[in-house]
PAZAPA-4460 file (N, C-alpha, C; in steps of 0.05 Angstrom, whole numbers, plus 32768, in hexadecimal, padded with zeros to 4 digits):
% residues 253
    n_x    n_y    n_z   ca_x   ca_y   ca_z    c_x    c_y    c_z   seq   type   mol
   9375   7ACD   8764   9370   7AB1   875D   9363   7AAF   8741     1      M     A
   9371   7AB7   872D   9365   7AB7   8712   9363   7A9B   8706     2      P     A
   934F   7A98   86F4   934C   7A7F   86E6   9355   7A84   86C9     3      I     A
   9369   7A75   86C0   9374   7A79   86A6   936B   7A66   8690     4      H     A
   9361   7A4E   8699   9359   7A3A   8685   9341   7A43   8675     5      E     A
   9344   7A41   865B   932D   7A49   8649   9316   7A37   864D     6      K     A
   931B   7A1D   8654   9305   7A0A   8656   92F3   7A10   866E     7      N     A
   92FD   7A21   8681   92ED   7A28   8698   92DB   7A40   8693     8      L     A
   92DE   7A4C   867C   92CD   7A63   8675   92B4   7A58   8666     9      I     A
   929D   7A60   866F   9284   7A56   8663   9284   7A5F   8645    10      R     A
   927C   7A4C   8634   927B   7A52   8617   926C   7A6B   8610    11      P     A
   9256   7A70   861E   9245   7A87   8618   9253   7AA2   861F    12      E     A
   9269   7AA0   862E   9277   7AB8   8636   928F   7ABE   8624    13      N     A
   9292   7AAD   860F   92A8   7AB1   85FC   929D   7ABC   85E1    14      L     A
   92AC   7ACF   85D6   92A4   7ADB   85BC   92BC   7AD7   85A9    15      S     A
   92B7   7AC9   8593   92CC   7AC3   8580   92C5   7ACF   8565    16      T     A
   92D9   7ADB   8557   92D5   7AE7   853D   92E8   7AD9   8529    17      H     A
   92DD   7ACE   8514   92EE   7AC0   8500   9300   7AD4   84F1    18      D     A
   92F5   7AEC   84EC   9304   7B01   84DF   9302   7B1B   84EE    19      N     A
   9318   7B23   84FA   9318   7B3B   850A   9331   7B4B   8506    20      L     A
   932D   7B65   8500   9343   7B78   84FC   9340   7B8F   850F    21      V     A
   9355   7B93   851F   9354   7BA9   8533   936C   7BBC   852D    22      I     A
   9365   7BD5   8528   937A   7BE9   8522   938C   7BE0   850B    23      D     A
   937F   7BD4   84F7   938F   7BCC   84E0   939E   7BB2   84E3    24      G     A
   939B   7BA5   84FA   93AA   7B8C   84FF   9396   7B75   84FF    25      V     A
   939C   7B60   84EF   938A   7B49   84ED   9390   7B37   8505    26      D     A
   937C   7B35   8517   937E   7B24   852F   936B   7B0D   852E    27      V     A
   9366   7B03   8516   9354   7AEC   8513   9360   7AD3   8520    28      S     A
   934F   7AC0   8526   9359   7AA7   8532   9358   7AA7   8550    29      G     A
   936B   7A9A   855D   936B   7A99   857A   936B   7AB4   8587    30      D     A
   9378   7AC7   857B   937B   7AE2   8587   9360   7AF1   8587    31      W     A
   934D   7AE7   8578   9334   7AF6   8576   931E   7AEB   8589    32      S     A
   9326   7ADB   859D   9313   7AD1   85B0   9314   7AE3   85C9    33      T     A
   92FD   7AED   85D1   92FB   7AFF   85E7   92E7   7AF4   85FC    34      F     A
   92EC   7AFB   8615   92D9   7AF5   862A   92C6   7B0C   862E    35      I     A
   92AD   7B06   862C   9298   7B1B   862E   9298   7B26   864A    36      K     A
   9293   7B40   864C   9290   7B4D   8666   9275   7B44   8672    37      T     A
   9276   7B3D   868B   925D   7B34   8698   925B   7B3F   86B4    38      R     A
   9243   7B40   86BE   923D   7B4A   86D9   9234   7B32   86EA    39      V     A
   9240   7B2E   8701   9238   7B19   8713   9221   7B24   8724    40      V     A
   9209   7B1B   871E   91F1   7B26   872C   91EB   7B17   8746    41      A     A
   91F6   7B00   874A   91EE   7AF0   8762   9207   7AEB   8773    42      D     A
   9219   7AFE   8774   9231   7AFB   8785   9229   7AF6   87A2    43      Y     A
   9234   7AE1   87AE   922F   7ADA   87C9   9248   7ADD   87DA    44      N     A
   924A   7AF3   87E8   9262   7AF9   87F7   9266   7AE6   880E    45      E     A
   9252   7AD7   8815   9254   7AC4   882B   9259   7AA7   8822    46      N     A
   925D   7AA3   8809   925F   7A88   87FE   9275   7A78   880B    47      L     A
   928D   7A84   880D   92A3   7A76   881A   929D   7A6F   8837    48      Q     A
   9291   7A82   8845   928A   7A7D   8861   9275   7A68   8864    49      E     A
   9261   7A67   8852   924C   7A53   8853   9258   7A37   8850    50      E     A
   9267   7A33   883B   9273   7A19   8835   9289   7A13   8849    51      I     A
   9298   7A27   8851   92AD   7A23   8865   92A4   7A1B   8880    52      G     A
   928A   7A20   8886   927F   7A19   88A0   9277   79FC   88A1    53      S     A
   9277   79EE   888A   926F   79D1   888A   9288   79C0   888E    54      L     A
   9284   79A8   8899   929A   7996   889E   92AA   798F   8885    55      P     A
   92C4   7992   8886   92D5   798C   886F   92E0   79A4   8861    56      G     A
   92D2   79BB   8863   92DB   79D3   8854   92E6   79E9   8866    57      A     A
   92EE   79E2   887E   92F7   79F5   8891   9310   7A05   8888    58      E     A
   9320   79F9   8876   9339   7A06   886E   9339   7A0F   8851    59      Y     A
   9321   7A14   8846   9320   7A1C   882A   932E   7A37   8825    60      I     A
   932F   7A47   883A   933C   7A61   8837   935A   7A60   8832    61      H     A
   9366   7A48   8837   9383   7A45   8832   938A   7A42   8815    62      R     A
   9377   7A3C   8804   937D   7A35   87E8   938B   7A4C   87D9    63      C     A
   93A1   7A46   87CB   93AE   7A5A   87BB   93AE   7A53   879D    64      W     A
   939B   7A41   8796   9396   7A3B   877A   93AD   7A30   876A    65      Q     A
   93BC   7A1E   8777   93D3   7A12   876A   93CA   79FC   8756    66      C     A
   93B3   79F0   875A   93A9   79DC   8748   93B1   79C0   874E    67      G     A
   93BF   79BB   8764   93C8   79A0   876B   93B0   798D   876F    68      S     A
   939A   7997   8779   9383   7986   877E   9378   797B   8764    69      C     A
   9373   798D   8751   9368   7984   8737   937C   7973   8728    70      T     A
   9395   7979   8729   93AA   796A   871B   93AC   794D   8725    71      N     A
   93A6   7949   873F   93A8   792E   874A   938D   7920   874C    72      S     A
   9378   792D   8744   935D   7923   8748   9357   790A   8737    73      C     A
   934D   78F5   8744   9345   78DC   8736   932E   78E1   8722    74      T     A
   931A   78F1   872B   9303   78F5   871A   930A   7907   8702    75      V     A
   931B   791B   8707   9323   792D   86F1   9331   791E   86DA    76      N     A
   933E   7908   86E1   934D   78F9   86CD   933A   78ED   86B8    77      A     A
   9321   78E8   86C0   930D   78DD   86AD   92F6   78F0   86A7    78      I     A
   92F4   7905   86B7   92DF   7919   86B3   92EC   7935   86B6    79      E     A
   92F8   7940   86A0   9307   7959   86A2   92F8   7970   86AE    80      P     A
   92DD   7970   86AC   92CD   7986   86B7   92CC   7985   86D6    81      D     A
   92D5   796F   86E2   92D6   796E   86FF   92EF   797C   8709    82      F     A
   92EC   7994   8713   9303   79A5   8719   9301   79B2   8734    83      N     A
   930C   79A5   8749   930A   79B0   8764   9317   79CC   8767    84      P     A
   932D   79D1   8759   933A   79EB   875C   9327   7A01   8752    85      R     A
   9319   79FC   873C   9307   7A10   8731   92F0   7A15   8744    86      H     A
   92E5   7A00   8750   92CE   7A04   8761   92D6   7A12   877B    87      W     A
   92EE   7A0D   8785   92F8   7A1B   879D   92FB   7A39   8796    88      I     A
   9304   7A3E   877E   9307   7A5A   8774   92EB   7A68   8774    89      Y     A
   92D7   7A5A   8769   92BC   7A65   8768   92B1   7A6B   8783    90      L     A
   92B6   7A58   8796   92AC   7A5B   87B1   92B9   7A74   87BE    91      I     A
   92D3   7A76   87BB   92E1   7A8C   87C8   92DA   7AA7   87BC    92      R     A
   92D3   7AA7   87A2   92CB   7AC0   8795   92AD   7AC6   8799    93      M     A
   929E   7AB3   87A3   9282   7AB9   87A8   9270   7AB5   8790    94      G     A
   9279   7AA6   877C   926A   7AA3   8763   9257   7A8B   8766    95      F     A
   9241   7A8F   8774   922F   7A7A   877A   9222   7A6D   8762    96      E     A
   9218   7A7D   874F   920B   7A72   8738   921E   7A61   8727    97      S     A
   9237   7A69   8725   924B   7A5A   8716   9250   7A3F   8723    98      E     A
   9251   7A3F   873D   9255   7A26   874C   923E   7A14   8749    99      L     A
   9226   7A1E   874B   920D   7A0E   8749   920A   7A01   872E   100      V     A
   9215   7A0E   8719   9213   7A03   86FE   9221   79E8   86FC   101      R     A
   9234   79E2   870E   9242   79C9   870D   9239   79B6   8723   102      D     A
   9220   79BA   872D   9216   79AA   8743   9215   798C   873D   103      K     A
   9212   7985   8723   9210   7968   871C   922B   795B   871A   104      D     A
   9241   796B   871D   925C   7960   871C   9269   795F   8738   105      L     A
   9264   7973   8748   9272   7977   8761   926F   795E   8774   106      I     A
   9257   7952   8774   9252   793C   8787   9260   7922   877F   107      W     A
   926D   7922   8767   9279   7909   875D   9294   7903   876A   108      K     A
   929D   7913   877C   92B7   790E   878A   92B6   78F2   8796   109      C     A
   92CB   78E2   8791   92CC   78C6   879B   92DC   78C4   87B5   110      V     A
   92E5   78DA   87C0   92F3   78DA   87DA   930D   78C9   87DA   111      S     A
   931B   78CA   87C4   9334   78BB   87C2   934A   78C9   87D3   112      C     A
   9346   78E3   87D7   9358   78F4   87E7   9373   78F9   87DB   113      N     A
   9376   78F3   87C1   938F   78FA   87B3   9394   7918   87B4   114      K     A
   937E   7928   87B1   9380   7945   87B2   938A   794F   87CD   115      C     A
   9380   7942   87E2   9387   794A   87FD   93A5   7945   8802   116      T     A
   93AF   792E   87F8   93CB   7928   87FC   93DD   793B   87EC   117      Y     A
   93D3   7944   87D4   93E2   7955   87C3   93E2   7973   87CB   118      A     A
   93CD   797B   87DA   93CA   7997   87E0   93E0   79A2   87F2   119      C     A
   93EF   79B6   87EA   9405   79C1   87FB   93FC   79D3   8811   120      P     A
   93E2   79DA   8811   93D7   79ED   8825   93C4   79E0   8838   121      R     A
   93C1   79C5   8837   93AF   79B7   8849   9393   79C2   8848   122      D     A
   9389   79C7   8830   936E   79D1   882C   935A   79BA   8830   123      V     A
   9363   79A1   882C   9352   7989   882C   933C   798C   8817   124      V     A
   9344   798D   87FD   9331   7990   87E7   931B   797B   87E7   125      P     A
   9321   7963   87EF   930C   794E   87F0   92F6   7956   8803   126      E     A
   92FE   7962   881A   92EA   796B   882D   92DA   7982   8822   127      G     A
   92E7   7993   8813   92D9   79AA   8806   92C4   79A0   87F3   128      V     A
   92CB   798B   87E3   92B7   7980   87D0   929F   7975   87DE   129      M     A
   92A4   7967   87F4   928D   795B   8803   927D   7971   8810   130      K     A
   928A   7986   881A   927B   799C   8827   926B   79AB   8812   131      A     A
   9276   79AE   87FA   9268   79BD   87E5   9250   79AD   87DC   132      T     A
   9252   7993   87DA   923B   7982   87D2   9226   7984   87E8   133      A     A
   922E   7984   8801   921C   7987   8818   920E   79A2   8816   134      H     A
   921D   79B7   8810   9212   79D2   880D   91FD   79D3   87F7   135      W     A
   9203   79C6   87E1   91EF   79C6   87CB   91D5   79B9   87D3   136      L     A
   91D7   79A4   87E3   91BF   7996   87ED   91B0   79A8   8801   137      E     A
   91BF   79B4   8813   91B2   79C5   8827   91A4   79DD   881B   138      L     A
   91AF   79E8   8805   91A3   79FE   87F8   918C   79F6   87E6   139      K     A
   9189   79DC   87E1   9173   79D3   87D0   917B   79D3   87B2   140      G     A
   9195   79D8   87AC   919E   79D7   8790   91A1   79BB   8786   141      Y     A
   91A4   79A8   8798   91A9   798C   8790   9198   797A   87A1   142      L     A
   918B   7967   8794   917C   7953   87A3   918F   7942   87B5   143      D     A
   9185   7938   87CA   9196   7927   87DB   91A0   790F   87CC   144      R     A
   91BA   790B   87CD   91C7   78F5   87BE   91C6   78DB   87CE   145      T     A
   91C8   78C4   87C0   91C9   78AB   87CE   91E0   78AA   87E3   146      P     A
   91F6   78B8   87DD   920C   78B9   87EF   9204   78C6   8809   147      S     A
   91F5   78DC   8808   91EB   78EA   8820   91D9   78D8   8830   148      T     A
   91C7   78CA   8822   91B4   78B8   8830   91C3   78A2   883E   149      E     A
   91D8   7896   8831   91E7   7881   883E   91F6   788C   8857   150      F     A
   9203   78A3   8854   9212   78AE   886A   9200   78B3   8882   151      D     A
   91E8   78BD   887D   91D6   78C3   8893   91CC   78AA   88A0   152      E     A
   91C6   7895   8890   91BD   787C   889B   91D3   786F   88AC   153      E     A
   91EB   7870   88A3   9202   7865   88B1   9206   7874   88CC   154      F     A
   9206   788F   88CA   920A   78A0   88E2   91F4   789C   88F7   155      A     A
   91DB   789B   88ED   91C4   7899   88FF   91C5   787E   890E   156      N     A
   91CF   7869   8901   91D0   784F   890E   91E5   7850   8924   157      Q     A
   91FC   785C   891E   9211   785F   8933   9207   786F   894B   158      V     A
   91F9   7885   8945   91EF   7896   895B   91DB   7887   896C   159      I     A
   91C9   7877   895F   91B4   786A   896E   91BE   7852   897E   160      R     A
   91D0   7843   8973   91D8   7829   8980   91F5   7827   8987   161      T     A
   9207   7837   897C   9223   7834   8981   922F   781C   8973   162      G     A
   9220   7811   8960   9228   77FA   8951   9222   77FE   8933   163      K     A
   9230   77EE   8923   922A   77EE   8906   9222   77D2   88FE   164      I     A
   920A   77CF   88F5   9200   77B6   88EA   91FC   77BA   88CC   165      E     A
   920D   77AE   88BC   920D   77B3   889F   91F2   77AE   8892   166      D     A
   91E5   7799   889B   91CB   7792   8890   91B6   77A8   8894   167      G     A
   91B6   77B3   88AC   91A2   77C8   88B2   91AA   77E2   88A3   168      R     A
   91C3   77E7   88A0   91CC   77FF   8891   91C2   77FD   8874   169      V     A
   91C5   77E6   8868   91BD   77E2   884C   919E   77E4   884A   170      M     A
   9190   77D8   885D   9173   77D8   885C   9169   77F5   885F   171      M     A
   9175   7804   8871   916D   7820   8875   9173   7831   885D   172      G     A
   918A   782C   8851   9192   783B   8839   917F   7835   8821   173      F     A
   9178   781C   881D   9166   7815   8808   914B   7822   880C   174      F     A
   9142   7823   8825   9128   782F   882C   9128   784D   8826   175      K     A
   913E   785A   882E   9141   7877   882A   9141   787E   880C   176      R     A
   914D   786D   87FC   9150   7873   87DF   913B   7865   87CE   177      T     A
   9128   7858   87DB   9112   784B   87CB   911A   7834   87BB   178      G     A
   912F   7825   87C4   9138   780E   87B5   912D   77F4   87C1   179      Q     A
   9128   77E0   87B1   911E   77C7   87BB   9134   77B8   87CB   180      P     A
   912D   77AA   87E0   9141   779C   87F0   914C   7784   87E1   181      L     A
   913B   7776   87D2   9144   775E   87C3   9150   7766   87A8   182      M     A
   9169   776B   87A8   9177   7772   878F   918A   775B   8787   183      Q     A
   918B   7754   876E   919B   773D   8765   91B7   773D   8770   184      P     A
   91C5   7754   876E   91E1   7755   8777   91E3   7750   8795   185      W     A
   91CF   775A   87A4   91D0   7756   87C1   91CA   7739   87C9   186      L     A
   91B7   772D   87BB   91B1   7711   87C0   91C9   76FF   87BB   187      I     A
   91D7   7704   87A5   91EF   76F5   879E   9204   76F9   87B3   188      A     A
   9207   7712   87BC   921B   7718   87D0   9216   7709   87EA   189      F     A
   91FD   770A   87F3   91F5   76FE   880D   91F9   76DF   880B   190      V     A
   91F2   76D3   87F4   91F6   76B6   87F1   9213   76AE   87F4   191      K     A
   9225   76BE   87E7   9241   76B7   87E9   924C   76BC   8805   192      K     A
   9242   76D1   8812   924B   76D7   882D   9243   76C2   8841   193      M     A
   9229   76BA   883F   921F   76A6   8852   922C   768A   884D   194      F     A
   9234   7685   8835   9240   766B   882E   9259   7666   883E   195      A     A
   9267   767C   8846   9280   7679   8855   927F   7680   8872   196      G     A
   9267   7687   887C   9264   768F   8898   925A   7678   88AA   197      L     A
   9265   7677   88C2   925B   7663   88D5   923E   7669   88DD   198      P     A
   9230   7655   88E4   9214   7658   88EC   9211   766D   8902   199      L     A
   9223   766C   8915   9221   767E   892C   9222   769C   8923   200      G     A
   9234   76A2   8910   9236   76BD   8906   921C   76C5   88F8   201      W     A
   9211   76B4   88E8   91F8   76BA   88DA   91E1   76C0   88ED   202      M     A
   91E0   76B0   8903   91CB   76B4   8917   91CF   76CF   8925   203      M     A
   91E8   76D5   892B   91EE   76EF   8938   91E7   7706   8926   204      K     A
   91EC   7705   890C   91E6   771A   88FA   91C8   771E   88F7   205      M     A
   91B9   7707   88F6   919C   7709   88F4   9190   7715   890D   206      G     A
   919B   770D   8924   9191   7718   893E   9196   7736   893F   207      F     A
   91AD   7740   8937   91B4   775C   8938   91A1   776C   8925   208      A     A
   919A   7760   890E   9189   776E   88FB   916D   7772   8906   209      T     A
   9164   775F   8916   9149   7761   8920   9147   7770   893B   210      V     A
   915A   776B   894D   9159   7775   8968   9164   7791   896B   211      I     A
   9177   7799   895A   9185   77B3   895B   9193   77B7   8976   212      H     A
   91A6   77A6   897C   91B4   77A9   8996   91C5   77C2   8998   213      P     A
   91C8   77CC   89B0   91D8   77E4   89B5   91F2   77DD   89C3   214      R     A
   9206   77EF   89C0   921E   77EC   89CF   9218   77F0   89ED   215      T     A
   9223   77E0   89FE   921E   77E1   8A1B   9223   77FD   8A26   216      K     A
   9210   7808   8A35   9212   7822   8A40   9211   7839   8A2C   217      G     A
   9204   7834   8A15   9205   7848   8A00   91F2   785F   8A04   218      W     A
   91DF   785D   8A17   91CB   7872   8A1B   91D6   788E   8A1E   219      G     A
   91E8   7893   8A31   91F3   78AE   8A34   9203   78B8   8A1C   220      P     A
   9212   78A6   8A0F   9221   78AD   89F8   920E   78B5   89E1   221      A     A
   91F9   78A5   89DE   91E5   78AA   89C9   91D9   78C6   89CC   222      H     A
   91D2   78CD   89E4   91C6   78E7   89E9   91D9   78FE   89E3   223      A     A
   91F2   78FB   89EB   9206   7910   89E7   920C   7913   89C9   224      A     A
   9210   78FD   89BB   9216   78FE   899E   91FF   7909   898E   225      I     A
   91E6   7901   8995   91CF   790A   8987   91CB   7928   898B   226      A     A
   91D0   7932   89A3   91CE   794E   89A9   91E3   795E   8999   227      E     A
   91FC   7954   8998   9211   7961   8989   920B   7961   896B   228      Y     A
   9201   794B   8961   91FA   794A   8944   91E5   795E   893D   229      A     A
   91D1   7961   894F   91BB   7974   894A   91C6   7991   894A   230      K     A
   91D8   7996   895D   91E4   79B1   895F   91F4   79B8   8946   231      E     A
   9203   79A4   893C   9213   79A9   8924   9201   79AD   890C   232      Q     A
   91EC   799D   890A   91DA   79A0   88F3   91CD   79BC   88F3   233      E     A
   91C4   79C5   890A   91B8   79E0   890C   91CD   79F5   8906   234      E     A
   91E5   79F1   890E   91FB   7A04   8908   9200   7A06   88EA   235      K     A
   9201   79EF   88DD   9206   79EF   88C0   91EF   79FD   88B1   236      H     A
   91D7   79F6   88B9   91C0   7A02   88AB   91BF   7A20   88AF   237      I     A
   91C5   7A29   88C7   91C6   7A46   88CD   91DB   7A54   88BC   238      A     A
   91F2   7A48   88B9   9208   7A54   88A9   9200   7A55   888C   239      A     A
   91F5   7A40   8882   91EE   7A3E   8865   91D6   7A4F   885F   240      V     A
   91C4   7A53   8872   91AC   7A62   886D   91B2   7A7F   8865   241      R     A
   91C9   7A89   886C   91D2   7AA4   8867   91C4   7AB4   8852   242      G     A
   91CA   7AAE   8838   91C0   7ABE   8822   91A6   7AB4   8816   243      S     A
   919C   7A9D   8820   9183   7A91   8816   9171   7A89   882D   244      H     A
   9167   7A9C   883D   9157   7A95   8855   913D   7A86   884E   245      P     A
   9135   7A88   8834   911C   7A7B   882D   9120   7A5F   8822   246      E     A
   9139   7A56   8820   913F   7A3C   8814   9135   7A25   8825   247      A     A
   912E   7A0F   8817   9124   79F8   8826   913C   79E6   882D   248      A     A
   913F   79E1   8847   9156   79D1   8850   914E   79B5   8858   249      F     A
   915F   79A2   8852   915B   7986   8859   9166   7981   8875   250      H     A
   915A   7971   8884   9165   7969   889E   9165   794B   88A1   251      T     A
   9178   7942   88B1   917B   7925   88B5   9164   791B   88C5   252      A     A
   915F   7901   88C4   914A   78F4   88D4   9151   78F5   88F1   253      D     A
***
């Protein structure tokens, strides 16, 4: 799975000579650019297994580096450094430090799934990007993103009540991320929404926000789902803990 693109080689690993003669032959110019020999000191042989154990990356081992994911990527079209194929290559090779250097880019996946539709090997690159971002958070390489906070707030509400109340999801998300509830855009949105809603619906929404109703008979389902979610979380942390047993791991509420 070689990487041929020059732009994927770190600038500090390139050596260029404006004037270079080898064995009497002038090789100045493009031919005088060399890749410096380097030693990978932090090779993680378990990197693919760690990320592959997380939801979405189960089929990363199928990748044959065709590049269809990057070629079809919405983000890559406007941010050329966003390169799913390259990151999958780094994961499979165990180059942890190289992967971590792009931590501020990896989480920017917008889940358009164009890469997943284009992939001829059903790797599900979108899932790999999400799993990799999750791995970065679990390892402590990346602070928890607003996306993670929203996903957890959404999931926790479903597990607790079997229902989704948009108002409570937003309130919980704002609280988690330290944002004020009264935001200009939200106030304008609510005014326009309420202007077209019947009084009965508004009363029902207000009641749900305060009372937190549950789906009928949700108790047994809640217990089973909560237990399963805890088991999966412990499983993911155990898999990722592999090469960094001392790392600080985040857990859901």
